[in-house]
Backbone as CSV, one residue per row, in Angstrom:
resi,resn,N_x,N_y,N_z,CA_x,CA_y,CA_z,C_x,C_y,C_z
1,MET,0.867,-1.173,0.000,0.000,0.000,0.000,0.905,1.224,0.000
2,ALA,0.611,2.134,-0.870,1.367,3.389,-0.951,0.459,4.541,-0.531
3,TYR,1.063,5.632,-0.071,0.283,6.789,0.406,0.723,8.039,-0.335
4,ILE,-0.229,8.889,-0.599,0.056,10.157,-1.250,-0.753,11.247,-0.550
5,GLN,-0.161,12.419,-0.403,-0.865,13.534,0.268,-1.478,14.439,-0.793
6,ILE,-2.794,14.630,-0.702,-3.530,15.499,-1.633,-4.374,16.455,-0.803
7,ASN,-4.193,17.771,-1.030,-4.957,18.811,-0.338,-4.956,18.628,1.182
8,GLY,-3.807,18.332,1.754,-3.700,18.221,3.200,-4.151,16.882,3.753
9,GLY,-4.791,16.047,2.971,-5.223,14.720,3.442,-4.325,13.633,2.868
10,VAL,-4.332,12.513,3.511,-3.507,11.390,3.051,-4.443,10.337,2.480
11,ASN,-4.182,9.990,1.247,-4.965,8.952,0.586,-4.083,7.732,0.350
12,GLY,-4.660,6.576,0.479,-3.918,5.340,0.225,-4.360,4.727,-1.090
13,PHE,-3.440,4.125,-1.784,-3.803,3.404,-3.000,-2.879,2.209,-3.151
14,ASP,-3.372,1.226,-3.828,-2.640,-0.029,-3.996,-1.870,0.008,-5.302
15,LEU,-0.563,-0.244,-5.244,0.268,-0.236,-6.441,0.356,-1.600,-7.119
16,GLU,-0.202,-2.612,-6.523,-0.103,-3.953,-7.086,-0.956,-4.044,-8.346
17,ILE,-0.350,-4.503,-9.413,-1.057,-4.650,-10.682,-1.090,-6.135,-11.017
18,ALA,-2.274,-6.658,-11.179,-2.419,-8.066,-11.533,-2.464,-8.184,-13.045
19,ILE,-1.589,-9.003,-13.575,-1.546,-9.214,-15.023,-1.964,-10.649,-15.295
20,ALA,-3.015,-10.812,-16.053,-3.482,-12.146,-16.412,-2.772,-12.584,-17.692
21,PRO,-2.230,-13.780,-17.704,-1.556,-14.238,-18.926,-2.560,-14.452,-20.051
22,ASP,-2.080,-14.318,-21.282,-2.936,-14.531,-22.445,-3.340,-15.989,-22.600
23,SER,-2.493,-16.904,-22.090,-2.803,-18.323,-22.209,-2.231,-19.054,-21.002
24,ASP,-2.568,-20.319,-20.890,-2.049,-21.149,-19.809,-0.667,-21.713,-20.143
25,MET,-0.240,-21.531,-21.376,1.031,-22.081,-21.814,2.184,-21.218,-21.298
26,THR,3.267,-21.868,-20.885,4.463,-21.134,-20.507,5.290,-20.893,-21.764
27,MET,6.186,-19.952,-21.679,7.018,-19.638,-22.846,8.120,-20.679,-23.018
28,GLY,8.573,-20.826,-24.236,9.687,-21.712,-24.509,9.252,-23.111,-24.858
29,ARG,10.242,-23.957,-25.016,10.005,-25.349,-25.388,9.438,-26.121,-24.207
30,PRO,8.490,-27.020,-24.437,7.952,-27.805,-23.319,9.038,-28.729,-22.756
31,PRO,8.947,-29.068,-21.483,9.961,-29.934,-20.883,9.972,-31.301,-21.559
32,LEU,11.145,-31.878,-21.691,11.289,-33.159,-22.368,11.158,-34.343,-21.420
33,GLY,11.082,-34.074,-20.138,10.974,-35.169,-19.175,12.274,-35.943,-19.029
34,MET,13.382,-35.295,-19.265,14.684,-35.945,-19.145,15.562,-35.154,-18.192
35,LYS,16.429,-35.878,-17.521,17.381,-35.249,-16.612,18.785,-35.572,-17.107
36,PRO,19.612,-34.563,-17.306,20.968,-34.851,-17.782,21.779,-35.590,-16.729
37,THR,22.630,-36.482,-17.189,23.506,-37.224,-16.295,24.842,-37.430,-16.996
38,THR,25.860,-37.686,-16.232,27.187,-37.895,-16.791,27.556,-39.356,-16.649
39,ILE,28.029,-39.938,-17.739,28.569,-41.297,-17.676,29.978,-41.258,-18.234
40,ARG,30.786,-42.184,-17.802,32.160,-42.235,-18.275,32.342,-43.527,-19.075
41,LEU,32.737,-43.363,-20.324,32.994,-44.491,-21.206,34.416,-44.367,-21.722
42,THR,35.021,-45.503,-22.007,36.358,-45.447,-22.585,36.265,-44.881,-24.003
43,THR,37.373,-44.343,-24.464,37.420,-43.801,-25.815,37.126,-44.891,-26.832
44,ASP,37.618,-46.090,-26.571,37.383,-47.210,-27.473,35.882,-47.537,-27.567
45,THR,35.194,-47.530,-26.435,33.755,-47.823,-26.431,32.997,-46.761,-27.227
46,ILE,33.343,-45.511,-27.035,32.679,-44.434,-27.771,32.934,-44.581,-29.270
47,ARG,34.158,-44.902,-29.642,34.480,-45.096,-31.072,33.685,-46.256,-31.660
48,ARG,33.545,-47.345,-30.909,32.782,-48.505,-31.399,31.312,-48.150,-31.614
49,ILE,30.736,-47.408,-30.663,29.333,-46.993,-30.803,29.178,-46.067,-31.996
50,GLU,30.057,-45.084,-32.113,29.976,-44.130,-33.216,30.177,-44.806,-34.565
51,ALA,30.990,-45.863,-34.611,31.185,-46.595,-35.865,29.889,-47.282,-36.294
52,LEU,29.083,-47.682,-35.330,27.808,-48.356,-35.640,26.684,-47.389,-35.957
53,VAL,26.584,-46.296,-35.190,25.397,-45.432,-35.293,25.697,-44.018,-35.768
54,GLY,26.952,-43.645,-35.851,27.307,-42.277,-36.242,27.583,-41.436,-35.015
55,ASN,28.413,-40.404,-35.187,28.844,-39.628,-34.021,27.766,-38.701,-33.479
56,ARG,26.678,-38.444,-34.212,25.615,-37.571,-33.719,24.481,-38.362,-33.080
57,ARG,24.634,-39.675,-32.947,23.564,-40.525,-32.424,23.983,-41.261,-31.143
58,LEU,25.066,-40.825,-30.537,25.595,-41.495,-29.350,24.599,-41.475,-28.195
59,ALA,24.019,-40.322,-27.886,23.089,-40.215,-26.758,21.848,-41.072,-26.987
60,LEU,21.333,-41.073,-28.216,20.157,-41.896,-28.527,20.482,-43.369,-28.344
61,PHE,21.648,-43.795,-28.804,22.061,-45.185,-28.641,22.119,-45.571,-27.166
62,ILE,22.705,-44.701,-26.343,22.831,-44.996,-24.911,21.453,-45.060,-24.258
63,ARG,20.552,-44.108,-24.597,19.196,-44.151,-24.034,18.484,-45.449,-24.405
64,GLU,18.592,-45.851,-25.674,17.945,-47.087,-26.118,18.552,-48.307,-25.430
65,ALA,19.874,-48.334,-25.286,20.539,-49.460,-24.633,20.109,-49.580,-23.172
66,VAL,20.019,-48.450,-22.483,19.588,-48.454,-21.086,18.143,-48.927,-20.979
67,GLU,17.273,-48.421,-21.868,15.860,-48.808,-21.854,15.711,-50.308,-22.116
68,ASN,16.463,-50.840,-23.090,16.416,-52.280,-23.385,16.887,-53.113,-22.205
69,GLU,17.957,-52.667,-21.554,18.476,-53.413,-20.399,17.502,-53.365,-19.225
70,LEU,16.854,-52.216,-19.017,15.850,-52.131,-17.946,14.701,-53.089,-18.213
71,GLN,14.217,-53.126,-19.448,13.128,-54.054,-19.780,13.565,-55.498,-19.582
72,ARG,14.801,-55.815,-19.983,15.318,-57.178,-19.819,15.375,-57.577,-18.351
73,ARG,15.832,-56.669,-17.510,15.954,-56.990,-16.086,14.620,-56.967,-15.348
74,GLU,13.712,-56.107,-15.787,12.403,-56.025,-15.129,11.487,-57.183,-15.521
75,ASN,11.679,-57.744,-16.714,10.826,-58.825,-17.204,11.672,-60.002,-17.679
76,PRO,12.401,-60.664,-16.784,13.270,-61.753,-17.240,12.476,-62.931,-17.814
77,GLN,11.255,-63.148,-17.366,10.447,-64.263,-17.856,10.005,-64.056,-19.296
78,ALA,9.794,-62.822,-19.701,9.322,-62.529,-21.056,10.363,-62.915,-22.102
79,LEU,11.620,-62.846,-21.764,12.680,-63.136,-22.723,12.988,-64.628,-22.822
80,LYS,12.618,-65.434,-21.828,12.946,-66.860,-21.846,12.232,-67.581,-22.983
81,GLY,11.075,-67.119,-23.383,10.341,-67.749,-24.482,10.899,-67.429,-25.848
82,HIS,11.843,-66.511,-25.947,12.404,-66.108,-27.233,13.777,-66.728,-27.499
83,GLY,14.057,-67.890,-26.911,15.315,-68.573,-27.161,16.456,-68.135,-26.270
84,ASN,16.234,-67.227,-25.365,17.280,-66.803,-24.431,17.281,-67.721,-23.215
85,PRO,18.440,-68.019,-22.653,18.501,-68.914,-21.472,17.869,-68.307,-20.245
């Protein structure tokens, strides 16, 4: 609340201005639902991966490999019917 003196009297007025957004959307790119993390791989391992998938596809390869391994470990029974021990 701010105060101003007019003609010997003190009047109060509120300086708070409420601004309603034009939309419910926030600015910028929507979140991708990913959290960056650091892993350490040998130079040889990185070269082998890049030889298979290209040097601009390393992160995608690692994400897919992790996802495949998680599925394998979470559902070991599902893989036994496909010729795996």
